[in-house]
C-alpha positions in Angstrom: -208.8 32.8 -108.1 -207.0 32.3 -104.8 -206.4 35.4 -102.7 -203.1 37.0 -103.6 -200.7 38.1 -101.0 -197.2 39.4 -101.2 -195.9 36.3 -99.4 -197.2 33.9 -102.2 -195.3 35.6 -105.0 -191.9 35.0 -106.5 -190.7 38.3 -107.9 -190.8 38.2 -111.7 -188.1 40.8 -112.2 -188.1 43.5 -114.9 -188.3 42.9 -118.6 -187.5 45.4 -121.3 -189.4 43.5 -123.9 -186.4 41.5 -125.1 -186.6 37.8 -124.5 -182.9 37.7 -123.6 -183.6 39.9 -120.6 -186.8 38.1 -119.6 -187.5 36.6 -116.2 -188.8 33.1 -116.3 -191.1 30.9 -114.2 -189.2 29.2 -111.4 -190.0 25.7 -112.5 -190.0 26.1 -116.3 -186.7 27.5 -117.4 -187.9 28.4 -120.9 -191.3 29.9 -120.2 -190.9 33.7 -119.7 -192.8 35.7 -117.1 -194.3 38.8 -118.6 -193.3 42.1 -117.1 -196.1 43.1 -114.7 -197.0 39.5 -113.8 -195.8 37.8 -110.6 -195.6 34.0 -110.3 -197.9 32.5 -107.7 -195.6 29.8 -106.4 -198.1 28.1 -104.2 -200.3 27.2 -107.1 -197.6 25.6 -109.3 -196.6 22.0 -109.6 -194.3 19.8 -111.5 -194.4 16.0 -112.0 -191.6 14.3 -114.0 -192.6 11.0 -115.4 -191.0 8.6 -117.9 -193.7 9.7 -120.4 -192.8 13.3 -119.9 -193.3 16.2 -117.5 -196.6 17.6 -116.3 -196.3 21.2 -115.2 -198.7 23.8 -114.0 -197.6 27.4 -113.3 -199.7 30.5 -112.5 -199.0 34.2 -112.6 -201.1 37.3 -111.9 -200.8 41.0 -112.1 -202.6 44.3 -112.8 -202.0 44.1 -116.6 -204.5 44.1 -119.3 -205.8 40.7 -120.5 -205.2 41.7 -124.1 -201.6 42.6 -123.4 -201.0 39.2 -121.7 -202.5 37.4 -124.7 -200.4 39.5 -127.2 -197.2 38.9 -125.3 -197.5 35.1 -125.1 -198.9 34.7 -128.6 -195.8 36.4 -130.0 -193.2 35.1 -127.5 -194.1 31.4 -127.5 -193.4 30.9 -131.2 -189.9 32.5 -130.7 -189.3 29.7 -128.2 -190.2 26.9 -130.7 -193.8 26.5 -129.7 -196.2 26.0 -132.7 -199.8 27.1 -132.6 -202.1 24.1 -132.4 -205.4 25.8 -131.5 -206.8 28.6 -129.4 -204.4 29.1 -126.4 -202.7 25.9 -127.3 -199.1 25.2 -128.6 -197.0 22.1 -129.3 -193.3 21.5 -129.2 -191.1 18.4 -129.0 -193.8 16.0 -127.9 -195.4 18.4 -125.4 -198.5 20.5 -125.5 -198.8 23.9 -123.7 -202.2 25.4 -122.9 -203.0 28.6 -121.1 -206.1 29.9 -119.5 -206.8 33.5 -118.5 -209.1 34.8 -115.8 -209.7 38.4 -114.6 -210.9 39.0 -111.1 -210.9 42.3 -109.2 -208.6 44.1 -111.6 -206.0 41.2 -111.6 -205.3 39.2 -114.7 -204.3 35.6 -113.9 -202.7 33.3 -116.5 -202.4 29.5 -115.8 -200.2 27.4 -118.0 -200.2 23.6 -118.2 -197.5 21.6 -120.1 -198.1 17.9 -120.6 -197.0 15.1 -123.0 -198.7 15.3 -126.3 
């Protein structure tokens, strides 16, 4: 995991657990940023192509890995994503995958969205 500094974060804002009050990743308007996680803007990317978009976003924080999994496993279906496999969802011709890593007390989640 890349060293995290305050300068590389985009503040995620506060969430009360309600999707309507959620903060979202800066480049993915419908992917919520869990409370306690901060987006690492320097590690994200977006490519728009005629075949569809390719997106990678990353967030990290001092939250429990299990809490991150539980949050996204329950929230993504509310946004129309359907489970396709372990840490994999599909929606409208796109596939979303996430990967978790825990280093030095920080949990990092990395999402990729690509054409299906």
